[in-house]
N, C-alpha and C positions, 0 to 999 in steps of 0.2 A: 424533501429538502427543507432545512431550516434556513431562514433568511433573517439576517440581523441588519437593522437600520444604521448601526454604527459600530466601530471597533469597541467602544465603551460598552455597548449592549452585549457584544460577544464576551468581553472581559468579565461581565457580571455572571457569566455561566461557567467560570473556571471551576474545574473539578466535576463538571456535569457531563453526562453522556450526550453527545450531539446527534447520533444516529448511525445508520448502517447503509452502505451503498447497495446497489443492485448486484445480483450475481453476475459473474463473468466466467465464461467457459475458457479454460486453458487447453485448447486442442493441440494436436500434434503440429498442425500448420503454424500456429502462433509460436510454438516452441522452436520449430525449424527456422522461422523468420528471425527470431531473437538470436539464435545460434549464428546465423549469417551476419547479423548486424554487429555482433560482439566478438566474432571469431572464436567462440567457445563451442567446439564441436565434440565435446566429450560424449562417448557412446551412450551413456545412461540417459542422455537427452534426445539424441538424434537417430540412433540405430534401433528401430523398433523391435526387429527380430532378435537381435542380441540382448537387448534389455529385457525382453520377455522371457528369454531362456536363461540368461546368466545373472541378471541383477537380483540382489536380495530384496529389491523393492517390487519385483514382479512385473515390471514394465517400465517404459520411459517416464521420466519425471521432468517437470519444468525446472529451469535454472532458478536458484534462489533469487538471483538478481532480476529475473523476469518478474517474479512476484513483487519485489521491491519497486521496480520501475512503474508498476501500475498504481502505486499508492497515490500520487498526485491526482490522477484522473478519478479514482474511486473517492477520494476525499472531497473533490469538487462536487460530487453528487450528494454529499452529506450536508454541507453548509456553504453559505455565501455571505459576504459582508458588503454592504453598500459603501460607495466612495473609496474603494481600494483600487488604485491604478495598476499596481504591480504586485505579484506574488513570486517570491524567489525561494527555491529549495535551499535551505541554509545548512542542512546536515541532519545528523541523527545523534541523539544522546546515547541510545542503545538500540541494538538490533539482534534478534535471535530468530534463526530459522528452526522451527520446532518439528514440523512434520513435512516431508516431501509432498509436493502437489503432483499427483499422477496425471498423465496426459488424459484429457477428457473431463477432468474434475472441474467443479465450479467453485470460485472463491468470491468473497466479498470482504469489505473493510468495515469494521466496527470502530467508531471514533469517539474518544473522550477528550475533551479539552482540559489539559493540565493547567496552563496559565497563559496569560498575555502580558508581556512586559514591554514598556517603552524602550526604544533604542535610538533616541535622538528625535529631531524634528520630523514629525509625521511618519515615523517608522516604529513598527511593533513586531516583536518576536513571539510567535505562537508555538507553544509546545503541546503536542497531541500524543496521546497513547493510542496507537492503532493496532488492533488485533485483526489479523487476516484469517478469517474462518474458512474452512473447507466444508462444503455442503455434506451433511451426514457424517462429518468427522468428529472424533472424540477430542482431538487436540487441534489447536490452531496451526496454520501453516507458518505463521510468523507473528512476532510481537515487536513493534518498533515504537520508540519515542522519537517522533519527528519534530524538526524545527523548520518553520517557514517564516520568512521575513515579509511582512506586509508593509507596503509603502502607499500612503494615502495620496 
């Protein structure tokens, strides 16, 4: 993890690669729990037998939004900034789900800081390019330009 003593020290790294999170396993239990939490019970996610036999993907896959929902936790493993009281997910400038994440696969987040811009007194908007990699995969699971509001 990279640690920055101030928001200004982080801003000095605009355009730089900040690091990569640890691998996370996306097992069928996690997929089923996400399905329950979001009421998204599409068979390609939760019906293992049907997905194995009928899906062109060869088995069950994680919801794209499950992958997306893990970004804040994975990004917190990559870097931290001193004297920040609150971090608020502010949105996305862009998001693409490139490759489905098969049940049992491992993913991680590769984070590059695009920029830090002031947004009023003691508020800063961080833009990060996050590439969600699949272990041993040729293409990423997702690419997102995330926005996070930091309040000092």
